[in-house]
N, C-alpha and C positions, 0 to 999 in steps of 0.2 A: 505587227499588230494582229490580234485575232479576237474574235468573240465566239463563244460557244454556249449553247443552252444545255444545262445539265440537270439531272434529277438528283436531289439531295434528301436526306432524312434528318429532321430536327426533333428535339425533345419538346413535345407539345404540352405536357403537364407532368407533374411528379406524383408517384404514389406516396402515401404516407410512409414515414420511416418504417412503420410496422405493417405496410400494405404489400399486396402482391401486384407486380407489374402486369399490364395488359397491353395488347398491340395498340390500343387507342392512346397510350402515352406517347406514341411517336406519330409524326406527321410527314407525309411526302410532299415536297414542293419542287418547283422549277426555279433554277437560279442561273444567272449569267456568270460565266467564268471568263476573265480577260480584263483589259485588252493587251496587257504587256507582261512579258517575263522579265523580272528583275535579275540582275547579276546574282548567280548562286541559286537560281530557282529552276525547276523543271515543271512541265505539264505532264501528268501521268494519267493513263487510262486504267481504271480499276478493273482487275480480273476477278479477285475474290476478296470478300470481307469476312471477318471473324466476329462471332459473339461468344462471350465468356462470362462465367459467374461473377467475376470481380466487378463487372459493369453495373450490377445491381447497386453496389456501393456508390457509384458515380451518379446515381439518380437522387441521392441524398445531398442536402446542403453540406453536411459533414460526412465525408467519405469514410472516416475512421482510419485513414492512412495518409501520412504526410506526402507520399509520392503520388497520390491519386488526386487529381483535381475534379471537382464536380462538373457534370454537364450543365450548361446554362440553358434556361428555358428559351425556346424559339431559336436556339443556336444549333448549327450542324453538329451531329454526334460524331465522335471519333473513337477509334480503337485499332485493332490489328488489321492490316490489309496488305495485299500484294498486287503489283501491277506492272505496267510497261511504260517506259519513258517515250513520249511522243514528240516533245520539244525540249530543248535543253540550252541553258546558259550557264552550265557548270563544267569545270575542267574535268571533274571526276566521273561524270555520268554522260552517256551518249544516247542518242535515239536508239530504241529497241532494247536497251538494257532492262533487265528485270530487277525490281527493287521491292523492298518491304519496309514497313514502318509500324511502330507501336502507336502512332498518332495519325493514322490514316482516316480522313474524313469519309463519312458515309455518303459518298456521291460518285457519280459515274466517271467524272474526270475532275481533277483538282490541281491547283498550283501548290507545289510543296518546296520547302527549302531543302537544299542538299544535305544539310546537317541532320535532318530528321529521317533520312533514308539510308538504308543499307543495301548495297548491291548483292544480289544472290545469283548463284550459278545453277541453271536448270539441270545440268548433268548430275548434280549432287542428289537429285530426287528423281532421276530418270524422266524428267519432264513433267512430273506431277507437282506443278507450281503450288497448289493449295497446301501441300505438305509443310511449306514454310510457315504456315499458320498453326500447325498442329504438331505432329510427331517430330518434325525437324525444325520446329520453331519454339516459341516460348513455352507452350505446354510440355513439349518433349524435354526441353532444358530443365523445366521445373521438376519433372519426374526424375531425370538423370541426376541432377545435382542434389535433389532432395534425398534420394536413396544413397548417393555416394557421400554426401556431407553429414547427414543426420541419421542415416539408417544403420550404419555400422554392420553392414552385411559382410560376413566372412565365409568364403568358400570352404566347405567341409565341416562347418560348425553345426550342421543339422538344424538350421533355423527355419522357423515358420513366419511368413509375412502375410498380413491381412491388409487389403486395400479397400477402403470405402469409396463410393462413387467410381467403382472399378470399370464401368463401361463408358466412362466419360473420356474426354480428350487427354487429360493428364493421368488418370487412374489406369486406363488401359495400357499406357506405355510404362507406368511405374511398376505394375505387376510383372510385365515381361522383362524389365530390367532386373527386378528381384530374382527372377528365374535365371537369367543369363549370368548374374553375379554370384549365384551359388545357393540361393535358398532352396531347401529341400521341398518345402510346400509353399505354394502361393495361393491364397484364398481371396476371392473377390466378393464384395457385397454390392448388390445392385437392385433395381426395382422391377424386374420382370423375368419370367422364365426364358424368354427369347434372349435377353441379355446374358443370363446365366449360361445358356447353351453356347453363345458366341465366345464367352470368356474361356470356357473349358475346351470346346471343340476347335475353335479357330485360333485362340491366342495362347493356349497351352497352360492355363491356370489349372491347379490341382483340383479345385472345387470352387463352387460359387453358391452364394446364399441370396435368395430373393427375400428382401426384408418385408415385402407385402404378404408373404406366405408363412404363417406359423410364427414361432418364437425365435427371434434372432439368436438369443443366448444359447438355446438348445442346439440350433443348427450349427453355431460356431463350435460348440464342444464336440459335435460329431465330426466336423471338418478339420478341427485343429486338436487332435487327441493329445499332443504334447504341449499344448498351450501356444501362446503367441509371443514371438520375440521382437518383431518389427511391425509397427502399424503405420501405414501411410494414410493419414486422415484428411479426407476431402470434404467431409460432411458435418462433423460435430454432432451435438445433440445426443439423444438416447442410443443411437447406433454406436457412437464412439464410447459411451459409458459401458455398453455391453462388451465391446472389444477390450477395453482397458481392464475390465474386471477379470478377464481371462489371460492377461499378460503375465509372462514369467518375470522373475526377479532380474533386475538389470536390463530390462527391455528398453526399446526406443520408440517414441511416438514422433513421427514426422508431421508436424502441424502445417499442412499445406493450405487447406481451405476449410470453411465451415458453411457450406451452401445451405444447409438446413436452417441456419440462423439468419441469413441475409435479409429476409423479409421481416425481421423482428427488431425492435428498438433496444438493442443490447450492444455493449462495447465489443471490440474485436481485440484479442480472442474473447469469446463469450465466457462468462463465469462457469465453473464446473460445480457439479453437485458435491456434497460432502463425501459421499462414498467414493467417488472417482478421485477426489483430491487425496483421500486417505490411501487408496490403492497406489497412486503414484508415489506417495511418500514412503509407505511401508515396504514397497517392492523396489525402491530406488530406480524408478522408471524415469528416463529423461523425456521431457516434452517441451520442445523449443520451437518457437515460431520460425518458419522458414520463408525467406523472401529471395527469389531467384535473382533479383536486381542487385543483391549484395555480392554477387559472384560474377560480375561483368568480365573479369579477367579470364574466366573459364568458359565463357560462352562460345568462342570460336572453336576451341578444341572439342567442346561438347557437341556443336553442330556437326563437325566432321565425324565424330563417333556415332552419333545418331543416324546420319545419312549412310554410313557404312553398314550399320546393323540393318537398316531398312533395305538397302540394295541387296544385301546377302540373305535376306529373309529371316534373320534372327528376331526382328521386331516387325510385326504386321500392323498395318495402318488401317484404322477404321474411320470412316467419314459418313456423316449425314449431310447431304447437299440439297439446298433449296435454291431455286432459280429466281432471280429478279430482285432489284433493290427495293421494290415496293413491298417485299416480304421480310424485310429486316426485323421489324417489330414482332411479326409472327414467329420468326425463327428464334429470336431472343427469348420470348416468353415460353416457347416450347422447350428450349434448352434448360431454362430455369426449373421446369417441371419434370425434367428427365426424359423428354421426348426424343432425344438423340442417342445414337449408338456411335461412340467415338467422337471425333471433332465435328461440331456443328459449323458448317461452311455455307456461305451464300455466294453463289456464282453470279457475277455482275455482267461480265462480257467474255467473249472468246478471245 
Protein backbone atom coordinates (compact mmCIF):
# COMPACT_ATOMS: atom_id res chain seq x y z
CA UNK A 1 0.00 0.00 0.00
CA UNK A 2 1.17 3.54 -0.74
CA UNK A 3 -0.17 7.07 -0.92
CA UNK A 4 1.52 9.91 -2.76
CA UNK A 5 0.44 13.51 -3.36
CA UNK A 6 1.13 14.53 -6.96
CA UNK A 7 0.74 17.60 -9.12
CA UNK A 8 -1.55 17.17 -12.12
CA UNK A 9 -2.78 19.37 -14.98
CA UNK A 10 -6.45 19.29 -15.96
CA UNK A 11 -8.40 20.94 -18.76
CA UNK A 12 -10.19 23.84 -17.05
CA UNK A 13 -12.15 25.14 -20.04
CA UNK A 14 -12.35 24.82 -23.81
CA UNK A 15 -11.54 27.49 -26.36
CA UNK A 16 -14.16 27.89 -29.05
CA UNK A 17 -13.63 25.55 -31.98
CA UNK A 18 -12.38 28.61 -33.83
CA UNK A 19 -10.60 30.12 -30.80
CA UNK A 20 -6.99 30.38 -29.73
CA UNK A 21 -5.86 28.38 -26.67
CA UNK A 22 -4.40 30.27 -23.71
CA UNK A 23 -2.64 28.99 -20.57
CA UNK A 24 -5.80 29.71 -18.58
CA UNK A 25 -7.53 26.81 -20.31
CA UNK A 26 -5.40 24.54 -18.09
CA UNK A 27 -5.46 24.25 -14.30
CA UNK A 28 -2.84 22.80 -11.94
CA UNK A 29 -4.15 20.74 -9.02
CA UNK A 30 -2.91 18.38 -6.34
CA UNK A 31 -4.16 14.78 -6.41
CA UNK A 32 -3.58 11.64 -4.38
CA UNK A 33 -2.18 8.62 -6.22
CA UNK A 34 -2.63 5.19 -4.62
CA UNK A 35 -3.15 3.17 -2.56
CA UNK A 36 -2.68 -0.10 -4.48
CA UNK A 37 -0.96 -1.32 -7.63
CA UNK A 38 -3.16 -3.75 -9.50
CA UNK A 39 -1.71 -6.71 -11.33
CA UNK A 40 -0.33 -5.45 -14.66
CA UNK A 41 0.25 -1.90 -13.40
CA UNK A 42 3.29 0.21 -12.62
CA UNK A 43 3.89 3.44 -10.76
CA UNK A 44 5.97 5.74 -12.96
CA UNK A 45 7.77 8.98 -12.20
CA UNK A 46 7.48 11.45 -15.04
CA UNK A 47 10.74 12.76 -16.49
CA UNK A 48 9.58 14.65 -19.58
CA UNK A 49 6.24 15.51 -21.15
CA UNK A 50 5.48 16.53 -24.72
CA UNK A 51 3.17 19.14 -26.20
CA UNK A 52 2.24 18.75 -29.87
CA UNK A 53 0.02 20.53 -32.41
CA UNK A 54 -2.52 17.66 -32.65
CA UNK A 55 -3.45 18.37 -29.02
CA UNK A 56 -5.35 21.47 -30.11
CA UNK A 57 -7.84 19.11 -31.80
CA UNK A 58 -8.32 17.29 -28.50
CA UNK A 59 -9.60 20.52 -26.94
CA UNK A 60 -12.67 20.25 -29.21
CA UNK A 61 -15.67 18.02 -28.56
CA UNK A 62 -15.17 16.67 -32.09
CA UNK A 63 -11.43 16.10 -32.64
CA UNK A 64 -11.88 15.49 -36.37
CA UNK A 65 -9.99 12.20 -36.12
CA UNK A 66 -11.35 8.80 -35.15
CA UNK A 67 -8.13 7.85 -33.37
CA UNK A 68 -8.10 10.97 -31.12
CA UNK A 69 -10.38 11.22 -28.10
CA UNK A 70 -11.26 14.68 -26.79
CA UNK A 71 -9.89 15.80 -23.45
CA UNK A 72 -12.62 15.97 -20.80
CA UNK A 73 -13.26 19.12 -18.79
CA UNK A 74 -11.75 18.93 -15.28
CA UNK A 75 -9.99 15.69 -16.24
CA UNK A 76 -6.25 15.15 -16.25
CA UNK A 77 -4.76 15.89 -19.67
CA UNK A 78 -2.67 13.24 -21.42
CA UNK A 79 -0.22 12.96 -24.31
CA UNK A 80 3.32 11.85 -24.99
CA UNK A 81 5.56 11.23 -21.99
CA UNK A 82 8.63 9.38 -20.82
CA UNK A 83 9.63 8.34 -17.33
CA UNK A 84 11.00 5.71 -15.00
CA UNK A 85 9.29 2.78 -13.27
CA UNK A 86 9.30 3.16 -9.48
CA UNK A 87 6.98 0.28 -8.50
CA UNK A 88 5.89 -2.66 -10.63
CA UNK A 89 3.41 -5.51 -10.63
CA UNK A 90 4.23 -6.44 -14.23
CA UNK A 91 6.25 -9.34 -15.55
CA UNK A 92 7.55 -7.25 -18.43
CA UNK A 93 8.64 -4.11 -16.54
CA UNK A 94 10.98 -3.74 -13.59
CA UNK A 95 11.90 -0.91 -11.25
CA UNK A 96 14.23 1.61 -12.95
CA UNK A 97 13.10 0.66 -16.47
CA UNK A 98 12.64 3.64 -18.77
CA UNK A 99 9.24 3.72 -20.48
CA UNK A 100 7.27 5.92 -22.84
CA UNK A 101 3.62 6.23 -23.79
CA UNK A 102 1.31 8.16 -26.08
CA UNK A 103 -1.23 8.25 -23.21
CA UNK A 104 0.89 9.69 -20.40
CA UNK A 105 -1.07 11.81 -17.94
CA UNK A 106 0.21 15.28 -17.21
CA UNK A 107 1.18 14.54 -13.62
CA UNK A 108 4.40 14.09 -11.68
CA UNK A 109 3.71 10.42 -10.89
CA UNK A 110 0.97 8.15 -12.13
CA UNK A 111 -0.33 4.60 -12.19
CA UNK A 112 -0.27 3.11 -15.67
CA UNK A 113 -1.22 -0.18 -17.26
CA UNK A 114 1.66 -2.11 -18.79
CA UNK A 115 -0.20 -2.37 -22.10
CA UNK A 116 0.00 1.42 -22.53
CA UNK A 117 3.77 1.53 -22.05
CA UNK A 118 6.74 0.82 -24.26
CA UNK A 119 10.12 0.11 -22.73
CA UNK A 120 12.92 2.23 -24.19
CA UNK A 121 16.68 1.79 -24.09
CA UNK A 122 18.60 4.94 -23.06
CA UNK A 123 21.68 3.85 -25.01
CA UNK A 124 19.75 4.33 -28.27
CA UNK A 125 19.83 8.08 -27.61
CA UNK A 126 23.10 8.27 -25.66
CA UNK A 127 21.10 8.97 -22.51
CA UNK A 128 19.07 11.88 -23.94
CA UNK A 129 15.75 10.43 -22.77
CA UNK A 130 13.69 13.36 -24.07
CA UNK A 131 14.64 12.38 -27.63
CA UNK A 132 12.08 9.57 -27.36
CA UNK A 133 9.41 12.29 -27.48
CA UNK A 134 10.93 13.96 -30.52
CA UNK A 135 13.51 12.95 -33.10
CA UNK A 136 13.56 9.31 -31.95
CA UNK A 137 9.86 9.22 -31.13
CA UNK A 138 6.54 9.92 -32.82
CA UNK A 139 7.60 13.19 -34.53
CA UNK A 140 10.73 11.53 -35.93
CA UNK A 141 8.74 8.52 -37.11
CA UNK A 142 6.22 10.84 -38.74
CA UNK A 143 9.04 12.58 -40.59
CA UNK A 144 10.77 9.36 -41.62
CA UNK A 145 7.72 7.40 -42.74
CA UNK A 146 6.12 10.45 -44.31
CA UNK A 147 9.15 11.05 -46.51
CA UNK A 148 9.68 7.35 -47.25
CA UNK A 149 6.03 6.36 -47.82
CA UNK A 150 4.61 9.48 -49.51
CA UNK A 151 7.55 11.58 -50.69
CA UNK A 152 8.96 9.31 -53.41
CA UNK A 153 12.44 10.75 -52.93
CA UNK A 154 14.91 9.20 -55.38
CA UNK A 155 18.65 9.61 -54.90
CA UNK A 156 20.18 11.19 -58.00
CA UNK A 157 16.89 12.53 -59.37
CA UNK A 158 17.81 16.18 -58.72
CA UNK A 159 14.71 16.73 -56.57
CA UNK A 160 13.86 19.80 -54.52
CA UNK A 161 11.98 19.36 -51.23
CA UNK A 162 10.18 22.13 -49.36
CA UNK A 163 9.19 21.73 -45.71
CA UNK A 164 6.74 24.05 -43.97
CA UNK A 165 6.87 24.31 -40.20
CA UNK A 166 10.50 23.43 -40.84
CA UNK A 167 11.83 24.49 -37.44
CA UNK A 168 9.34 22.35 -35.53
CA UNK A 169 9.72 18.87 -34.08
CA UNK A 170 8.66 17.03 -37.22
CA UNK A 171 9.70 19.47 -39.94
CA UNK A 172 13.26 19.87 -38.69
CA UNK A 173 13.76 16.09 -38.93
CA UNK A 174 11.86 15.70 -42.23
CA UNK A 175 14.13 18.17 -44.01
CA UNK A 176 17.25 16.41 -42.77
CA UNK A 177 15.88 13.05 -43.91
CA UNK A 178 15.16 14.54 -47.34
CA UNK A 179 18.80 15.60 -47.52
CA UNK A 180 20.06 12.19 -46.33
CA UNK A 181 17.81 10.38 -48.81
CA UNK A 182 19.16 12.33 -51.77
CA UNK A 183 17.26 15.57 -52.39
CA UNK A 184 19.51 18.06 -54.17
CA UNK A 185 17.89 21.01 -52.43
CA UNK A 186 15.93 21.17 -49.18
CA UNK A 187 14.21 24.47 -48.40
CA UNK A 188 12.50 25.21 -45.10
CA UNK A 189 9.71 27.68 -44.36
CA UNK A 190 9.54 29.05 -40.82
CA UNK A 191 8.61 32.14 -38.83
CA UNK A 192 11.79 33.98 -37.81
CA UNK A 193 15.25 34.90 -39.03
CA UNK A 194 16.77 32.95 -36.14
CA UNK A 195 14.92 29.81 -37.18
CA UNK A 196 16.10 30.33 -40.77
CA UNK A 197 19.68 30.62 -39.55
CA UNK A 198 19.39 27.41 -37.52
CA UNK A 199 17.93 25.48 -40.45
CA UNK A 200 20.74 26.44 -42.81
CA UNK A 201 23.75 26.66 -40.49
CA UNK A 202 22.95 23.87 -38.03
CA UNK A 203 20.72 21.40 -39.89
CA UNK A 204 22.11 21.63 -43.42
CA UNK A 205 19.06 22.98 -45.26
CA UNK A 206 19.94 24.55 -48.60
CA UNK A 207 17.89 27.68 -47.88
CA UNK A 208 15.14 28.94 -45.58
CA UNK A 209 12.24 31.36 -46.01
CA UNK A 210 10.84 33.53 -43.21
CA UNK A 211 7.14 33.82 -44.02
CA UNK A 212 6.89 36.95 -41.87
CA UNK A 213 9.36 38.77 -44.12
CA UNK A 214 8.35 39.72 -47.65
CA UNK A 215 6.45 37.68 -50.20
CA UNK A 216 6.65 33.90 -49.68
CA UNK A 217 6.03 33.10 -53.36
CA UNK A 218 8.89 35.34 -54.49
CA UNK A 219 11.28 33.93 -51.88
CA UNK A 220 10.35 30.39 -52.90
CA UNK A 221 11.06 31.09 -56.57
CA UNK A 222 14.50 32.36 -55.59
CA UNK A 223 15.20 29.38 -53.31
CA UNK A 224 13.74 26.75 -55.67
CA UNK A 225 14.88 27.76 -59.19
CA UNK A 226 13.96 24.32 -60.57
CA UNK A 227 10.55 24.21 -58.93
CA UNK A 228 9.38 21.93 -56.12
CA UNK A 229 9.14 18.15 -56.40
CA UNK A 230 8.31 17.13 -52.81
CA UNK A 231 6.42 19.21 -50.27
CA UNK A 232 6.26 18.14 -46.60
CA UNK A 233 3.21 20.10 -45.44
CA UNK A 234 2.89 20.83 -41.72
CA UNK A 235 0.92 24.06 -41.85
CA UNK A 236 -1.64 24.31 -44.68
CA UNK A 237 -3.30 27.60 -45.56
CA UNK A 238 -1.81 30.33 -47.78
CA UNK A 239 1.75 29.08 -47.29
CA UNK A 240 0.85 25.70 -48.74
CA UNK A 241 -1.04 27.35 -51.59
CA UNK A 242 2.15 29.25 -52.47
CA UNK A 243 4.27 26.08 -52.43
CA UNK A 244 1.85 23.97 -54.46
CA UNK A 245 1.63 26.71 -57.10
CA UNK A 246 5.35 26.21 -57.75
CA UNK A 247 5.38 22.42 -57.77
CA UNK A 248 6.50 20.48 -60.81
CA UNK A 249 4.47 17.93 -62.72
CA UNK A 250 4.09 14.57 -60.94
CA UNK A 251 5.16 16.06 -57.61
CA UNK A 252 4.16 14.79 -54.19
CA UNK A 253 2.61 16.56 -51.21
CA UNK A 254 3.08 14.81 -47.86
CA UNK A 255 0.02 15.97 -45.93
CA UNK A 256 1.30 15.71 -42.37
CA UNK A 257 -0.40 18.57 -40.51
CA UNK A 258 -2.29 21.83 -40.93
CA UNK A 259 -1.38 23.79 -37.80
CA UNK A 260 -2.38 27.13 -39.33
CA UNK A 261 -5.97 25.83 -39.46
CA UNK A 262 -6.28 24.15 -36.05
CA UNK A 263 -7.85 27.20 -34.38
CA UNK A 264 -10.52 27.42 -37.09
CA UNK A 265 -13.86 25.67 -37.36
CA UNK A 266 -13.05 23.71 -40.52
CA UNK A 267 -12.87 19.97 -41.30
CA UNK A 268 -9.59 18.09 -41.53
CA UNK A 269 -8.01 18.22 -44.03
CA UNK A 270 -9.28 21.78 -44.60
CA UNK A 271 -10.78 22.57 -48.02
CA UNK A 272 -8.44 23.95 -50.68
CA UNK A 273 -8.95 27.05 -52.78
CA UNK A 274 -9.91 26.60 -56.44
CA UNK A 275 -6.46 27.58 -57.74
CA UNK A 276 -4.70 24.99 -55.58
CA UNK A 277 -7.13 22.22 -56.52
CA UNK A 278 -6.58 23.08 -60.19
CA UNK A 279 -2.79 22.99 -59.76
CA UNK A 280 -2.93 19.57 -58.13
CA UNK A 281 -5.11 18.17 -60.88
CA UNK A 282 -3.43 19.74 -63.90
CA UNK A 283 0.07 18.83 -62.75
CA UNK A 284 -0.83 15.32 -61.54
CA UNK A 285 0.42 16.10 -58.03
CA UNK A 286 -0.40 13.52 -55.36
CA UNK A 287 -1.67 14.88 -52.03
CA UNK A 288 -2.62 12.17 -49.58
CA UNK A 289 -3.29 12.42 -45.88
CA UNK A 290 -0.51 10.74 -43.91
CA UNK A 291 -1.02 9.15 -40.49
CA UNK A 292 1.97 7.53 -38.84
CA UNK A 293 -0.29 5.22 -36.81
CA UNK A 294 -1.17 3.42 -40.05
CA UNK A 295 2.41 2.11 -40.22
CA UNK A 296 2.79 0.51 -36.79
CA UNK A 297 4.67 -2.45 -38.27
CA UNK A 298 7.45 -0.11 -39.38
CA UNK A 299 7.87 1.78 -36.12
CA UNK A 300 10.50 -0.47 -34.50
CA UNK A 301 12.81 -0.40 -37.52
CA UNK A 302 12.17 3.34 -37.86
CA UNK A 303 13.24 4.04 -34.29
CA UNK A 304 16.44 2.07 -34.84
CA UNK A 305 17.19 4.01 -38.03
CA UNK A 306 16.49 7.38 -36.41
CA UNK A 307 18.62 6.60 -33.37
CA UNK A 308 21.50 5.53 -35.62
CA UNK A 309 21.33 8.76 -37.60
CA UNK A 310 21.22 10.81 -34.39
CA UNK A 311 24.17 9.00 -32.82
CA UNK A 312 26.19 9.33 -36.02
CA UNK A 313 25.38 13.03 -36.34
CA UNK A 314 23.58 12.72 -39.67
CA UNK A 315 20.47 14.12 -38.00
CA UNK A 316 20.83 16.85 -35.42
CA UNK A 317 18.23 17.25 -32.71
CA UNK A 318 16.71 20.58 -31.71
CA UNK A 319 14.78 21.01 -28.46
CA UNK A 320 13.16 23.85 -26.56
CA UNK A 321 12.93 22.81 -22.91
CA UNK A 322 10.69 24.38 -20.25
CA UNK A 323 10.98 23.33 -16.61
CA UNK A 324 8.08 22.44 -14.35
CA UNK A 325 4.69 20.82 -14.71
CA UNK A 326 3.09 24.12 -13.73
CA UNK A 327 4.26 25.49 -17.10
CA UNK A 328 2.54 22.88 -19.29
CA UNK A 329 -0.15 25.29 -20.46
CA UNK A 330 2.37 28.05 -21.19
CA UNK A 331 4.56 25.64 -23.17
CA UNK A 332 1.60 24.31 -25.15
CA UNK A 333 0.36 27.77 -26.13
CA UNK A 334 3.88 28.94 -27.01
CA UNK A 335 4.34 25.91 -29.26
CA UNK A 336 1.05 26.62 -31.02
CA UNK A 337 2.34 30.12 -31.82
CA UNK A 338 5.73 28.87 -33.04
CA UNK A 339 7.67 29.84 -29.93
CA UNK A 340 9.76 26.67 -30.04
CA UNK A 341 12.74 25.67 -32.13
CA UNK A 342 12.66 21.91 -32.56
CA UNK A 343 10.70 19.77 -30.14
CA UNK A 344 8.90 21.52 -27.31
CA UNK A 345 9.68 19.53 -24.16
CA UNK A 346 8.69 20.06 -20.54
CA UNK A 347 11.10 18.69 -17.96
CA UNK A 348 9.19 17.37 -14.94
CA UNK A 349 11.88 15.72 -12.82
CA UNK A 350 15.50 14.52 -12.91
